[in-house]
C-alpha positions in Angstrom: 41.9 17.4 40.4 42.7 17.6 36.7 43.5 21.5 36.4 46.0 21.6 39.4 48.5 20.7 36.5 47.8 23.7 34.4 47.4 25.5 38.0 50.9 24.4 38.7 52.5 25.9 35.3 51.1 29.3 36.1 52.8 29.2 39.5 55.9 28.1 37.8 55.4 31.6 36.0 55.1 33.7 39.0 57.8 32.2 40.2 59.6 33.3 37.0 58.8 36.5 37.6 60.1 36.6 41.1 63.4 35.8 39.7 63.0 37.8 36.6 62.3 40.8 39.3 65.3 39.9 41.2 68.0 39.4 38.2 66.5 43.1 37.0 67.1 44.4 40.2 70.5 43.7 40.7 71.5 44.1 37.2 70.6 48.1 37.9 72.8 47.7 41.2 75.2 46.5 39.8 75.5 48.7 36.9 77.5 51.8 38.8 79.8 49.6 39.5 80.4 48.9 36.5 81.7 45.3 36.7 80.7 43.9 33.5 80.7 40.0 34.3 78.3 39.9 37.0 75.8 42.3 34.8 76.4 39.7 32.0 75.3 37.0 34.6 72.3 39.1 35.4 71.4 39.8 31.6 71.3 36.2 30.7 69.6 35.1 33.7 67.1 37.4 33.0 67.0 36.5 29.7 66.5 32.8 30.9 63.9 33.3 32.8 61.7 35.1 30.8 61.7 32.5 28.2 61.0 29.8 30.5 58.0 32.2 31.8 56.6 32.2 28.4 57.4 28.0 28.5 55.3 27.9 31.6 52.5 30.0 30.2 52.7 28.2 26.8 52.5 24.8 29.1 49.4 25.8 31.1 47.3 26.8 27.7 48.0 23.1 26.6 47.7 21.2 29.5 44.4 23.5 29.8 43.5 22.7 26.8 44.0 19.2 27.2 41.9 19.2 30.2 39.0 20.9 28.7 38.9 18.5 25.4 38.8 15.7 28.5 35.5 17.2 30.4 33.6 18.2 27.1 33.8 14.8 25.9 32.6 13.7 29.5 29.7 15.6 29.1 29.3 14.1 25.3 28.9 10.7 26.8 26.6 12.0 28.9 24.1 14.1 27.4 24.3 12.6 24.0 22.1 9.5 24.8 19.4 11.7 26.2 18.5 13.5 23.4 17.2 9.7 21.9 15.1 9.2 24.8 12.3 11.3 25.8 11.8 11.8 29.4 8.5 11.7 30.8 6.5 14.9 30.8 9.7 16.7 29.4 8.4 19.9 27.1 11.5 21.2 26.0 11.6 21.7 22.3 14.1 19.7 20.2 16.2 22.1 19.0 16.5 23.3 22.7 17.5 20.1 23.9 20.1 20.2 21.0 21.5 23.6 21.8 22.0 22.3 25.1 24.2 19.1 23.8 26.0 20.7 21.3 26.6 24.5 22.3 26.9 24.3 26.1 29.1 21.5 26.1 31.2 23.7 23.7 30.8 26.6 26.4 32.5 25.1 29.4 36.1 25.0 27.2 37.1 28.4 28.7 36.0 27.3 32.1 38.0 24.1 32.2 41.1 25.2 30.2 41.4 29.0 31.7 39.1 30.0 34.7 39.4 26.6 37.0 43.8 26.3 36.2 43.7 30.4 37.3 41.1 30.3 39.9 43.9 28.3 42.0 46.5 30.1 41.0 45.0 33.1 41.9 45.0 32.4 45.5 48.8 31.0 45.9 50.4 33.1 43.3 49.7 36.2 44.9 50.7 34.9 48.2 53.9 33.9 46.9 54.6 37.1 45.4 53.9 38.7 48.6 56.2 37.0 50.8 59.1 37.4 48.3 58.6 40.9 48.0 58.5 41.4 52.0 62.6 40.7 53.0 62.9 43.9 50.4 60.1 46.0 51.6 57.8 44.7 54.5 55.8 48.0 54.4 55.1 47.1 50.2 54.4 43.8 51.0 51.5 45.2 53.5 50.2 47.4 51.1 50.0 44.7 48.4 47.8 42.5 51.1 45.9 45.1 52.2 44.8 46.2 48.7 43.3 42.5 48.1 40.0 43.2 50.3 38.4 45.7 47.8 40.0 43.9 44.4 38.3 40.5 46.2 34.8 42.5 46.7 34.9 43.8 43.8 35.1 40.6 42.1 31.9 39.2 43.7 29.7 42.0 43.6 30.5 42.1 39.8 30.5 38.0 39.8 27.4 37.5 41.3 25.3 40.3 38.5 27.5 38.3 35.7 26.2 34.9 36.5 22.7 35.7 36.4 23.1 37.6 32.9 24.7 34.7 31.9 22.0 32.5 32.9 19.5 34.4 31.5 21.5 34.7 28.0 21.7 30.7 27.8 17.9 30.3 28.7 16.9 32.6 25.9 19.3 31.1 23.3 18.2 27.8 24.1 14.5 28.8 23.2 15.7 30.5 20.4 17.6 27.3 19.0 14.7 24.8 19.9 11.7 28.0 18.4 13.7 27.6 14.9 14.6 23.9 14.5 11.0 22.9 15.5 9.3 25.5 13.4 12.2 24.7 10.3 10.7 20.8 10.8 7.0 22.4 10.8 7.8 24.6 7.9 5.3 22.6 5.3 2.3 23.1 8.0 3.2 26.6 8.5 2.9 27.6 5.0 0.3 25.3 4.7 -1.7 27.4 7.2 -0.3 30.2 6.4 1.0 31.1 9.7 4.2 32.7 8.4 3.6 35.8 9.7 2.8 34.5 13.3 5.9 32.8 13.3 7.8 34.9 12.0 7.1 37.3 14.9 8.0 34.9 17.3 11.4 34.2 16.1 11.9 38.1 15.8 10.7 38.2 19.2 13.0 35.5 20.4 16.0 37.0 18.7 15.7 40.4 20.0 15.5 38.3 23.5 18.5 36.8 23.2 20.5 40.1 21.8 18.7 41.9 24.9 20.4 39.5 27.2 23.9 39.6 25.2 24.0 42.9 26.2 23.1 42.7 29.4 25.6 40.2 30.0 28.1 42.9 28.1 27.3 45.5 30.6 28.1 43.4 33.6 31.4 42.3 31.8 32.7 45.8 30.7 32.0 47.2 34.4 32.9 44.0 36.2 36.6 44.7 34.5 36.6 48.2 34.8 36.3 47.8 38.5 39.1 45.6 38.9 41.4 47.0 36.5 40.8 50.6 39.1 41.6 48.6 41.7 44.7 47.0 40.4 45.9 50.1 39.3 45.1 51.8 42.4 46.8 49.4 44.2 50.0 49.2 42.3 50.0 53.2 42.3 50.3 53.0 45.8 53.4 50.8 46.0 54.8 53.2 43.3 54.6 56.3 45.3 55.3 54.6 48.4 58.6 53.7 46.8 59.4 56.6 45.1 58.6 58.9 48.5 60.8 56.5 50.3 63.5 57.2 47.7 63.3 60.2 48.3 62.7 60.7 51.9 59.7 62.7 51.7 57.4 60.6 53.4 55.0 62.4 55.7 55.2 59.7 58.4 58.3 57.8 59.4 58.7 55.0 57.5 60.2 51.3 59.2 62.6 50.9 56.6 65.1 52.7 54.5 64.9 51.5 50.5 67.5 51.2 48.4 67.2 51.8 44.3 67.2 48.1 43.9 65.2 47.3 46.7 62.3 49.8 45.3 62.4 48.6 41.6 62.5 45.1 43.0 58.8 46.2 45.1 57.7 47.9 42.1 58.7 45.2 39.6 56.7 42.4 41.8 53.8 44.9 42.4 51.9 44.4 38.7 52.9 40.5 39.0 50.8 40.7 42.2 47.9 41.5 40.2 48.5 39.6 37.1 46.7 36.3 38.1 44.1 38.0 39.6 43.6 40.1 36.1 43.7 36.5 34.5 41.0 35.3 36.9 39.1 38.6 35.8 39.4 38.3 32.1 38.4 34.6 32.7 35.4 35.7 34.8 32.7 35.7 32.2 33.7 32.1 30.9 32.9 31.2 34.5 29.5 32.2 34.8 29.1 31.2 31.2 30.6 27.8 31.9 28.6 27.4 35.4 25.1 28.5 33.6 25.9 25.8 30.7 26.9 23.2 34.0 23.6 23.6 35.4 21.5 22.7 31.9 24.2 19.8 31.1 23.6 18.4 34.7 19.9 18.5 34.7 20.3 17.3 30.9 22.4 13.9 32.2 20.6 13.5 35.0 17.1 13.3 33.1 19.2 10.9 31.0 19.9 9.1 33.6 16.7 8.8 35.5 15.5 7.6 32.4 13.4 4.0 33.6 14.3 1.0 32.1 11.2 -0.3 30.3 10.4 -4.4 30.4 7.1 -6.1 28.9 4.4 -6.3 30.5 3.7 -9.7 31.8 0.0 -9.7 31.2 -2.8 -7.2 30.8 -2.5 -4.7 34.0 -5.5 -2.8 35.8 -4.9 0.9 35.8 -6.1 3.9 38.3 -6.3 7.2 37.9 -7.0 9.3 41.1 -7.4 12.5 40.8 -5.0 13.1 37.6 -4.4 16.5 36.5 -2.3 16.6 33.1 -0.3 19.8 33.0 0.4 20.9 29.6 2.4 24.4 30.3 -0.2 26.4 29.1 -3.2 24.6 30.1 -3.7 22.0 32.7 -7.0 19.2 32.2 -8.9 17.1 35.2 -9.1 16.2 37.3 -10.0 12.6 36.9 -10.4 9.8 39.0 -11.9 6.1 37.5 -10.5 2.2 36.9 -9.6 0.5 34.1 -10.2 -3.0 34.3 -7.9 -5.4 33.6 -8.5 -7.8 30.6 -11.3 -5.2 29.6 -12.3 -3.2 27.2 -13.1 0.5 28.2 -14.1 3.5 26.1 -13.5 7.4 27.2 -16.2 9.6 26.1 -15.8 13.3 26.3 -16.2 16.3 24.3 -13.5 17.8 22.4 -10.5 19.7 25.0 -12.1 17.7 27.9 -8.5 15.4 28.4 -9.3 12.2 26.6 -5.8 12.2 24.4 -4.2 13.8 27.7 -5.0 10.9 29.8 -3.5 8.4 26.9 -0.5 10.8 26.3 0.2 10.8 30.2 0.0 6.8 30.4 2.9 6.9 27.1 4.8 9.3 29.4 4.4 12.2 26.6 2.6 14.3 29.2 3.4 14.1 33.5 0.6 14.6 35.8 0.9 17.6 37.8 -1.5 16.4 40.5 -3.0 13.5 41.2 -1.3 9.4 40.1 -2.0 6.8 37.8 -0.9 3.1 39.5 -0.7 0.4 37.3 -2.4 -2.3 39.6 0.3 -5.1 38.8 3.0 -5.4 41.5 5.6 -6.9 38.3 5.6 -3.3 36.3 6.0 0.4 37.0 3.8 2.9 34.9 7.4 4.2 34.0 7.9 1.1 32.2 4.7 1.3 30.2 6.4 3.2 27.0 7.5 1.3 24.3 5.4 -1.7 25.7 1.8 -1.1 24.5 0.0 -1.1 21.4 -0.5 2.5 20.6 -2.9 4.0 17.5 -3.4 7.8 17.7 -5.3 10.2 16.2 -2.5 11.1 13.3 -1.2 7.9 11.7 2.5 8.5 11.6 4.0 7.0 8.1 7.5 6.8 6.9 8.7 6.8 2.9 8.9 3.1 2.7 6.8 -0.1 1.8 3.7 -0.7 3.0 5.4 -3.7 5.0 8.0 -1.3 6.5 5.0 1.0 8.0 3.9 -2.2 9.6 7.0 -3.5 11.1 7.6 0.0 13.2 5.8 -1.8 15.3 8.1 -4.7 16.0 11.0 -4.3 13.5 12.2 -8.1 13.6 8.9 -9.0 12.4 9.4 -11.8 9.6 6.8 -10.8 6.1 4.7 -13.3 6.7 3.7 -12.0 10.3 3.5 -8.6 8.6 1.3 -9.9 5.9 -0.6 -12.1 8.7 -1.4 -8.8 10.8 -2.4 -6.9 7.9 -4.9 -8.9 6.5 -6.5 -9.4 9.8 -6.4 -5.5 10.3 -8.9 -5.7 6.9 -5.9 -4.0 4.5 -6.5 -7.8 2.3 -8.8 -6.1 0.0 -5.9 -3.2 -0.9 -3.1 -5.7 -1.1 -4.8 -8.0 -3.4 -6.0 -4.9 -5.5 -3.3 -3.2 -6.2 -0.9 -6.0 -7.1 2.0 -5.2 -5.2 1.1 -6.6 -1.6 3.7 -5.3 1.0 5.9 -4.0 -1.5 3.4 -1.1 -2.0 5.5 2.0 -2.0 4.4 5.0 0.3 5.4 8.2 1.2 5.2 10.3 4.3 1.9 11.7 3.3 -0.1 8.6 2.8 -0.3 9.6 -0.7 -3.3 7.2 -2.4 -4.5 6.0 0.7 -7.9 6.2 1.9 -8.7 7.1 5.7 -9.6 4.1 6.6 -6.7 2.4 5.1 -4.8 4.6 7.4 -6.4 3.6 10.2 -6.2 0.1 9.7 -2.2 0.2 8.9 -2.2 1.6 13.0 -4.3 -0.9 13.5 -1.9 -3.5 11.9 0.6 -2.2 13.8 -1.2 -3.0 17.5 -1.9 -6.4 16.4 2.1 -7.0 15.6 3.1 -5.5 18.6 0.8 -8.0 20.2 1.4 -6.3 23.4 -1.4 -7.3 26.6 -2.4 -3.2 27.0 -4.3 -1.0 24.0 -4.1 2.5 23.8 -6.2 4.0 21.0 -7.1 7.1 20.5 -10.2 8.2 18.2 -9.5 4.7 15.9 -12.8 5.3 14.2 -12.2 9.0 13.7 -13.5 10.9 10.3 -14.9 7.3 8.6 -18.0 6.4 7.6 -20.5 4.3 9.6 -19.5 1.3 7.7 -15.5 1.6 7.9 -16.2 2.4 11.4 -18.2 -0.4 12.1 -15.5 -2.8 10.6 -12.8 -1.4 12.7 -15.1 -1.5 15.7 -15.9 -5.3 15.0 -12.2 -5.8 14.2 -10.9 -4.1 17.6 -13.7 -5.6 19.5 -12.2 -9.6 18.4 -8.7 -9.1 18.8 -8.7 -7.1 21.6 -10.2 -10.2 23.7 -8.4 -10.0 26.4 -6.1 -7.6 26.7 -6.2 -4.1 28.3 -7.9 -1.9 26.2 -8.1 1.7 26.7 -9.9 3.8 24.0 -10.8 7.6 23.8 -14.0 8.4 21.3 -16.5 10.8 20.5 -18.2 7.6 19.1 -21.7 6.4 21.1 -21.2 3.1 18.4 -17.8 2.4 19.7 -18.4 2.8 22.8 -21.1 0.6 22.6 -18.9 -2.1 22.1 -16.6 -1.8 25.1 -17.5 -3.6 28.3 -16.4 -0.6 30.8 -17.1 3.2 29.9 -16.0 6.3 31.5 -17.5 9.6 30.8 -15.7 12.8 31.5 -17.3 15.9 32.5 
């Protein structure tokens, strides 16, 4: 284990403390005898050991930080790729995922640099110091070991409460980060719909929750620190009282030993050192709770990225089967739905708004997760998880990017040539626009699609589907908001170009549904 190197430095620090206590007690014993030579050697030895102790503490910090840097680099390699691929059914906000991949990894710094090395040292160092104190005073060593039980019990109780508080705080921080980033991204839409007050209230509530959770963590941290300091001070006081009463011969019970001044001083110097590793561990205990809570979130994120299925092209038009499928959106559930989509045919899904037409298409794309039931791809060569990225998709809202018309169509297949892009654009009915505007495929578009009609936007989406040339098409309201002539034209294009493919389209239009080979009515 990497953290053992830093722990060895802490154990060496404890050994130096034992040696320093021995030299100091020796120096005190020599002073009455007036032996300057031995006294000088004792002082030199004492200074050397304490200088070595400073070096051991610095070495523990350096090695611990090195281990922490390596651990964080490993988590970055595991988690950063997960940000670039959406896991099916993952409803986390982008900002929440980014906060986990950035802030939670930074939360591991103290956990690896300080807590883990101190945890190893806190087990061995007190036992080593107690063994060193036993030859001088077995009773004092027994007192030190006996007080470990309440000290450890206090740490365990405080640690349990701190763990829950830290986990809740990280969850609240993740929600706040996700909410803030996603609302900033959607700021033009928020302003356009006049939803500033509602979004401000959401952010205020999330911020208040983070503040409350942080205060809860601080309360637990202060309480645990007070408990541990109380037991440490009480234990040192017990040793001091015993040594003092033993020297004065005022013990109310018969003692099995008679201490000298040097022995008593040696034991008293070791008593604080006995609890010092555990006090250091207690100081880093909050980092343990934050680190373990961060590890839980990072492990879930890393597993999700590692379990993201490897997709492959569909070898042929597949048949689909929906068996009692319920799509869970968190706030709402739609379904159950059961129906078949035959291979190589056009199937139309009809239903009133809100019944779940789009949700079923999203489930196939991995944008939603079936809460119940199952969706089967009746093709032995491919699984449902392999569909995203290998289907032709046209959604209700046609996403555009700043660039040329060719750039926007080529999103479906970035390696397509200009001739292929122009061919599919004309097949999708964009020929009149290309010829009339005189700029051809170099026509500049912004992300709003300024200057494009609703029909032209739809045709760009259809051109992407044609360029993708996938054996499965998923079309969500491809003729919505179009006049009858444009809708009929697009319907004819879909019917002609989709021949021999599995086409699943969601629509309100009876005219478009009539062109399909198979209709499914959701109720």
